N, C-alpha and C positions, 0 to 999 in steps of 0.2 A: 504493500500500500504506500509506504513512504517513497519507494522508487517512482511510483506513478505520480505522486504529488510533486516530487522534485522535477519530473519531466514537465508537468503542467506549468510550474513556476518558471522553469527555464524557457518554455515556449512564450510565456507572457513577457519575459524580459527581453527576448530577441525580436518580438513582434514590432513592426514599424507602422506608424500611421502614414496614410497617403499625404503627400505634400503637393503644393502647386508647382506647375512647370515654371521654372524661374526665368522668365523672359522680360520682366518689367523692372525698371529702376524706380523704387518707391520712396516718396517723401515719408518722413516719420510723423505723419498726421493721419488720424482716423476720424473722418467726418461722420457725424451722427445726426445732424439736423441742418437744414438749409432753408433760406427764404430770400426771394429776390436775388440780390447780388451778394448775399452773405452766407457764410458757412460756419457752423460751430463744430468743434471736435469733441472727443470723449472726455476732455478735461474742462470743457466749458469755454475754451478760447474761441473768440469770434474772428473770422477772416473775411477780407474783401476778395471776392472771386472775380478776377479779371481774365480768366481763361475759359470759364464755362464748360469745363470738362471736355477739352478739345473742340470748342465752338459748338457744342451740342445744345447747351442751355440757351434758348433764344428769348423766351418771354419771362425768364426768371425762375428760380427754384420754387417749387411747391406753390405756384400761383393758385389762389383759392378757386378760381373758375376751372382751371385745368384739373385740380384735384377732385372737384365736385363732378365734372363731366366723366372722368375716368371711373370714379366710384359708382356713379349711376349706371354706367355701361356694364361694369363688372357684375352688378347685381342683376342684370338682365341676361346677357350672354357674353362670354369672353372670347370664344373661338369656335369657328367651324371652317371648313375648307372652302376653296374657291369653286366648288362644284354647286354652290347654292347662290341665290340672289342675296346681295348685301347692299342695301340702299345707301349705307354710309359711304361706300366707295364712290357711288355716283354723286353724292352730295359733295364729297371732297373734290372730285374732278370739276364739278361746276364752279365751286368756290375758288379753287386754285386757278382755273382758267381765267375767271373774271379778275381776280386780284393781280395776277401776273401779267395779264394782257395776252395770253395765249389760248383764247377760247376755241380756236380752230384746231388745236393740237389734241392728241389723245394721251391718256395717262396709263402707264403700267406701274403697278405697285409691287414693291419688294421689301427687303429688310434692312439694307445698309448701303453705304456709298460704294463699296467695292462691288456689290451685286448689281447696283444700278449701272456702273461703268461696264461691268461684264456684259450685261444685257444690251447696252448701247453699242458696244463693239460687235456683238453678235448680229444685231439688227443691221448695222452698216455693212457687214460682210454678206449677210443674206441679200440685202438690197442691191449691192454692186457686183456680187459674185467674185470679189477680190479679197485679198487677205492682208496686204501690207498696211501698216498704220504709221502715220507721222505723229510723233509726240515731241516734247520739248525738254531741254536740259533743265534740271532742278525740279522736274514735275513729280507729283505724287498723286496716284489715282486709286490706290488700294492694294490689298495683299492677296487677293485671289489670282488665279493663274494668268488670265488675260490682263487684268488690272495692274498686277505687279510687273508684267512684261512691259507695259507702257509707262512704268514708273522709273525715273532715272536714278536708281539706287541699286547697284549690283550686289550690295551686301545683303539685301533681303530677297534676292532672286535665286532660287534653287535651279540646278541644271534643268529640271523639268519645266520651269517657266521660261527658259531662254530659247525655246524653239519657235516662238512667235516671230514673224517678220516685222520688226519695228525699226524705224529710223528716227534718231533723236537729233533735233536741230536747235539752234540758239533762238531763244525768245526774241521776237521783233526783227528777225532776219527774213524778210519776205522774199528776197531773191533766192535764198536757199530753199524755201518752201516751193517756190515756183519751179525750180529745177527738178525737185523730186516729184511734184505732181505731173510734170510733163512726161515722165516715164510711163504713165498710164496704168500703173498697177496698184494705186493707192485706194484702199477701201474707205479710209477715214483719217481725218485730222482731229486729234483730241487735245483740248487746251483748257486750263483752268481760267475762270473769270479773273481771278488774281491768284497767283501761285501762293499756296499756304505753307506747307512744310518746307518748301524750297527756299523760303525767305521773303515772303510778301513782295514778290516781283509783279509789277503791274504792266500788262501789255499796253502798248500805245494804241490810241484810237485809230490812227492811220494803219497800223499793222492789222488790227482786228477787221477793219473794213476791207482791206485788200485780201485778207485771208478768206473772208466770206465770198468775195468776187471770184477768187481763184478756185476755191473748192467747187463752186457752182459751174465754173467754166470747164473744169476737168472731170466733173461727175463724181467727186469724192464727197463723202458725208462729213459735215462739220459738227463735232460733238463738243458742247460746252459743259465742262465739269464744274457745276455750281454747288458741289457738296459742302465745301467750307465757305465759299464766297457768296453763296446765294441765301435765299430766304430772309432778305432784309438786312443782311449783315453790313452791307456797304452804304445803306441809305436808299437804294433802289431794291426792288424785289430780287432781281438778279444782277450781278456785277456787270455782265455783258451789256446790260441796258444803258450803262454810261457811254457805251461806244456806238449805240444806234444800230446794232446788227441783230439779225434773227437767225440763230443756228437751226440745224435740222433736228438735233436731239439735245435735250438738256437733262443732266442727271442731278439728282437731289438726294439728301439724307440729313444727317446731323441735326440742324435746328428744326427740321420738319415736324417733329413730335416732342421736342423739349426733353429728350432723355429716354422716351420709349422707342425701341428699335423700329425704324420706319424709313423706307427709301422709296424713290420713285423715278420714273423716266417720262419726260414730256416728249412726244413723238410727232413730227411734222405730218401733215396730211399726205405727203408723197409716199409714205410707207403703207403697204398693204398687210393687214394682219391676217394670219391663217391659224386655225385651231391647232394648239399644241406648239406653236412657234416659240413661245416663252412660257415659263411656268415657275411657280414657287409655292412652298407649303404655307409659310407663315405670312407672306406678304399680303397686305390689305386686310388683316384680321380686324375684328370689331374693336378691340382695345386700341390698336394703332390708329384706326380711323377716328375714333373718339378723341384721342390725344391730338391728332393732326388738325381736326376741326376746331378744337379748343384753342390751339395755337393761333389759327387764323382769326378766331374771334378776338383774342386779346391783342393781336397785332393791329387789327383795325380799330378796336375800341380805344386803345391807349396810344395810337399813332406812333408805333414803335419804329417804323422806318424813318420817320422824321426825327425822332429822338436819337436813333443810332447815328444819323448823319450829323446832327447838331452837336452832340456830345463828342463824337469823333473829331469833328472840326475844332472843337474847343481844346481837346487834348493835343492835337497837332499844333495848334497855335501857341500853346502854353508850355510845351516841352522846353527844358532849358537848352540854351545854346552853349554846348560844352565841346571842347576840343577832344573829349573822350568819345563823342558820338560821331560816327562816320557818316551815317545817312538815316533818314526816317522815311518810311514808305507806307502806303496803304490808304484806305478810305473807311469812314464810319467806324464800326466796331471790329476792324481788321487792320491792326497797326503793327508794324515791325520797326523796332529801334535797333539799328545795327551799330555796334561799338567796334572800336579798333582792336580791342582785346577780348578775352573770354568774359562772358557775362555771368559765369557761375558764382562769383562772389556777390554780385549785385542781386541776383535772384535769391541767393541764400539769405542775404540781409533783408530783402523785401519780405520773405516768408517768415524768418525767425524774429526779426526786430520790429517789423511793421505789420506783420500778419496779412500779407497781400499775396494771393496766388497769381503768378504770371506763367506764360509759356515760353518756349524757346524754339529757335530754328537754327540748326547748326550749332556752333559754339559761341558765336559773337552776337546773336540777336535775341533780344527780349521781344516776345510776341504777345500782343494783347488781343484777346478774343472774348471780351466781356459779354454778358447777356445784353440784349438790345435795350433793356430798361435801365441801364446804368445812368445814374444822375450826375449832374455837374458837381454836386457836393462830394459824391463818391470819387469822381475823377480827380478832384482836388486833393483828396487823401493820397492818391498815387503820385500826383505831381509834386506835392510837398515832400514826400519820401524820396523821390528820385532826385530832387534838387539837393537835399541834404547829402545823399550818397555821392553825388557828383561835386560836392563842395561848391555849389552854385550860389 
């Protein structure tokens, strides 16, 4: 008997608990509550959120209308497949078309930005019968196979992803684009409204307009990735609307449902849908639709596009003029502050000493992706902190 007990004790001592796959660098902060642009950790410390969880929080954390709509929907039905009628999907399509100005486009619903870009690339290839894609240096479009293939970061591309025919060009180099399109084998050109992870690089209006003309001339599909730059973040519904162009496909996610997984693709009338062409299990589910409709409610009722533009302009106008800052880029609630040196000490001080969450792009840029409801007073909290840190 004693031998059996000893064996049991030995088994318990050697048994290991499952752990998480260690791929994320984590701050030593455990959020437990959030409201608007503020977060509280498990120690009761309050933080100002200028990053919105990778630009996902659009209308603010736990907005009361959003919480109520989601709670009401969950009490009715949370999920069923896309094999039944779901009027919430039709409501979202109608509202989204009207607010964005794309009433004549159609909507395909999925779960994430990567999935949206994957479906956009597939549609372009179906439509043209071609496979090569033009993307741009410093781009980021997602981590699924096609999306990561058009992302300019070899470190996150496995050999399996590198078989897609993709050509990377410099942003704003329209002559290089024209030369590649002239070869006649390009299915699509994919471009971000403003490059996000690559460092808040803004295409010029002239480049975007020429890109639109050339893709039409050569029969290539123009895909605008508005996953980070869209949904009001720059002060217009989509960033490309600052340039006065209309792409063939627009991809969305992030701020679309304020934290509930939701993505979508806006598709030009030139595309013909066939049964089974695209599909998804969770895309367009009841809870995602309720969340997305609540976001549009709040965006309209609280004039968040106007607020994002005005507060963003205020930040840009009041950032300190320091020789430590190399360049400032962006629009609205999508701002990149590029420094000459690493921003790690500045971000650490902002978090630990001033309790302000910010993002990063590369090693030298502080990236601001605050909720669209950020107030001027909250912006001043950041501006005061950065001035002290820069000895301004």
